[in-house]
Backbone bond lengths (Angstrom), bond angles and torsions (degrees), N, CA, C in turn:
res aa  C-N    CA-C-N  psi(-1)  N-CA   C-N-CA  omega(-1)  CA-C   N-CA-C  phi
1 M - - - 1.458 - - 1.523 110.66 -
2 K 1.358 115.60 -39.18 1.467 119.13 178.87 1.523 111.29 -61.36
3 T 1.331 116.29 -39.07 1.463 120.46 -179.56 1.521 110.77 -64.04
4 V 1.316 117.14 -42.37 1.458 121.07 179.28 1.522 110.19 -63.45
5 A 1.327 116.86 -43.31 1.462 120.67 179.08 1.524 110.67 -63.77
6 T 1.314 116.92 -40.57 1.462 121.21 179.07 1.532 110.74 -64.35
7 L 1.327 117.13 -43.82 1.462 120.91 178.61 1.526 111.27 -64.78
8 L 1.318 117.20 -40.74 1.455 121.28 178.24 1.523 110.41 -62.69
9 F 1.329 116.64 -44.86 1.460 121.32 179.30 1.525 110.78 -61.96
10 A 1.320 117.45 -43.68 1.471 121.51 179.47 1.522 110.97 -64.13
11 T 1.316 116.47 -38.56 1.471 120.63 178.34 1.520 110.70 -64.70
12 L 1.321 116.96 -43.30 1.460 120.94 179.45 1.527 111.51 -64.20
13 L 1.318 117.32 -35.69 1.467 120.43 177.55 1.522 111.10 -68.52
14 A 1.316 117.46 -35.39 1.462 121.37 -177.58 1.524 112.34 -81.38
15 A 1.318 118.41 -21.29 1.470 122.03 -175.57 1.517 113.73 -56.87
16 P 1.335 120.58 -46.60 1.471 118.74 -179.73 1.529 112.85 -58.38
17 A 1.307 117.40 -35.00 1.464 120.29 179.06 1.523 110.45 -64.71
18 A 1.323 116.96 -36.84 1.467 120.30 179.25 1.518 110.63 -66.97
19 F 1.328 117.08 -39.77 1.458 119.97 -179.77 1.525 111.97 -75.71
20 A 1.306 118.07 -22.98 1.459 121.85 -178.88 1.525 111.49 -93.29
21 A 1.328 115.92 12.08 1.461 119.61 -179.45 1.519 109.26 -52.86
22 G 1.289 114.82 138.36 1.452 118.46 -176.86 1.504 111.66 -125.79
23 Y 1.289 113.50 -151.13 1.452 122.51 -175.95 1.524 108.25 -128.16
24 Q 1.309 115.28 170.73 1.461 119.23 173.92 1.512 109.25 -145.83
25 K 1.316 115.05 150.56 1.462 121.91 179.11 1.525 106.93 -137.86
26 T 1.333 116.19 129.01 1.459 121.89 179.27 1.518 108.82 -109.67
27 G 1.320 115.18 135.51 1.452 120.05 179.30 1.513 111.26 -169.88
28 T 1.310 115.94 -169.00 1.457 123.50 -179.29 1.527 108.99 -103.65
29 V 1.333 115.77 134.30 1.464 120.53 -179.13 1.523 109.54 -66.68
30 K 1.318 115.64 123.17 1.458 122.26 177.18 1.530 109.53 -96.01
31 D 1.354 115.87 -37.59 1.464 121.54 179.18 1.519 108.05 -157.43
32 A 1.317 117.03 145.84 1.463 120.61 178.78 1.524 110.06 -147.62
33 T 1.318 115.53 133.04 1.458 122.52 173.27 1.519 107.10 -131.48
34 D 1.331 116.21 -179.31 1.461 118.50 177.33 1.534 111.55 -73.05
35 K 1.333 117.82 -10.50 1.469 122.02 -178.78 1.532 113.49 -106.55
36 S 1.340 117.57 -21.05 1.463 119.13 -178.13 1.523 111.12 -156.89
37 I 1.322 113.80 164.55 1.455 121.17 174.03 1.527 107.13 -138.61
38 V 1.314 116.90 134.73 1.460 122.39 177.54 1.520 106.67 -115.29
39 I 1.337 114.89 124.77 1.460 119.16 175.17 1.521 107.90 -117.43
40 T 1.312 116.06 156.40 1.463 120.76 177.86 1.526 108.84 -124.96
41 T 1.325 114.81 142.19 1.458 120.91 176.31 1.523 107.58 -126.91
42 E 1.320 116.48 153.11 1.473 120.04 179.04 1.520 110.63 -63.59
43 K 1.310 116.19 -42.21 1.464 121.27 -174.11 1.530 112.80 -76.58
44 D 1.347 117.31 -44.26 1.469 121.26 -170.36 1.521 115.18 -110.15
45 G 1.323 118.97 0.18 1.458 120.88 179.92 1.522 112.58 74.29
46 D 1.329 116.40 -146.95 1.469 121.99 -175.76 1.520 112.18 -85.43
47 W 1.326 115.10 140.86 1.456 123.75 175.03 1.520 107.47 -128.84
48 E 1.322 117.41 128.80 1.460 121.46 178.28 1.528 109.12 -111.42
49 F 1.325 115.39 131.96 1.457 122.12 179.31 1.524 109.70 -122.09
50 K 1.315 116.47 134.07 1.462 121.97 173.87 1.526 107.86 -76.59
51 R 1.326 116.76 142.22 1.464 119.57 174.11 1.513 109.61 -136.80
52 D 1.337 115.41 155.71 1.459 120.90 -179.38 1.521 109.30 -141.94
53 A 1.312 116.08 -169.70 1.464 120.49 -177.10 1.531 111.99 -62.22
54 G 1.321 117.79 -23.80 1.452 121.66 -179.68 1.520 114.55 -85.41
55 T 1.328 117.75 -5.12 1.465 121.28 -179.82 1.527 109.45 -73.61
56 K 1.324 116.54 122.18 1.469 120.74 178.48 1.520 108.95 -79.06
57 V 1.313 116.36 130.77 1.461 121.62 179.42 1.517 108.31 -125.27
58 E 1.326 116.09 124.19 1.461 121.76 177.72 1.520 107.59 -108.42
59 G 1.317 117.56 105.44 1.465 121.84 -177.78 1.515 110.61 101.30
60 E 1.340 115.38 -173.36 1.461 121.20 -177.89 1.531 109.95 -101.02
61 V 1.332 115.78 121.59 1.462 121.02 178.45 1.523 107.60 -88.99
62 K 1.337 115.69 112.45 1.459 120.03 179.08 1.514 109.14 -142.84
63 K 1.317 116.13 158.98 1.458 122.13 -178.73 1.522 110.17 -54.21
64 G 1.342 115.28 132.00 1.460 120.93 179.09 1.514 114.59 93.76
65 A 1.335 118.00 -14.44 1.462 120.72 -179.36 1.525 110.05 -74.24
66 K 1.324 116.53 144.70 1.458 120.94 174.64 1.528 106.80 -87.56
67 V 1.336 116.29 127.80 1.465 120.98 -176.55 1.527 110.27 -135.38
68 T 1.306 114.72 158.66 1.456 122.13 169.06 1.511 106.94 -118.65
69 V 1.329 116.38 122.36 1.462 122.32 180.00 1.523 107.63 -101.72
70 H 1.318 116.66 125.70 1.460 122.65 175.45 1.524 106.96 -99.16
71 Y 1.336 116.54 128.38 1.457 119.40 -175.98 1.519 110.86 -145.68
72 T 1.326 115.24 162.93 1.460 121.97 174.34 1.514 107.89 -124.97
73 M 1.302 115.53 162.02 1.465 119.98 174.42 1.524 107.30 -114.76
74 S 1.307 115.92 129.30 1.459 119.67 176.74 1.522 109.12 -139.59
75 A 1.293 115.40 146.72 1.462 120.79 -178.94 1.520 110.20 -80.29
76 S 1.323 116.69 136.64 1.463 120.61 174.44 1.526 110.49 -99.32
77 K 1.348 115.76 -18.63 1.463 120.15 178.49 1.525 108.15 -161.95
78 V 1.329 115.58 142.85 1.460 121.33 174.31 1.513 106.91 -125.97
79 E 1.326 116.41 123.73 1.455 121.20 -178.68 1.521 108.55 -117.71
80 V 1.335 115.91 119.35 1.453 121.06 -179.36 1.512 108.96 -92.16
81 K 1.315 115.62 128.39 1.466 121.88 -178.84 1.523 109.39 -91.13
82 A 1.313 116.35 147.30 1.459 121.77 176.96 1.523 109.38 -67.40
83 E 1.317 116.00 144.15 1.464 120.28 178.45 1.523 109.25 -72.74
84 T 1.320 115.07 144.01 1.463 119.35 175.90 1.516 108.29 -96.64
85 K 1.333 116.86 143.18 1.455 121.13 -179.47 1.524 109.40 -78.59
86 K 1.329 116.08 134.39 1.461 121.32 177.54 1.521 108.80 -83.83
87 K 1.314 116.01 139.52 1.480 121.04 179.51 1.486 111.52 -90.54
């Protein structure tokens, strides 16, 4: 019974990480400030990411450095439009 409880507890701890799964983009730093970072990739061009005091940074972010940015997408607002009547 203890083993089952331990496994259940471990699963519950890991669940938020599964739901918070995000994306990553690797490229070369084109510009970086304390508020944003712009990276460029050959395939996808420029990508701009907002950053704040809570953004974890491992190493020094400077122009020309190769970086991998881990990010998530979340909605800040959802607006439902009225349906239009078909004629």
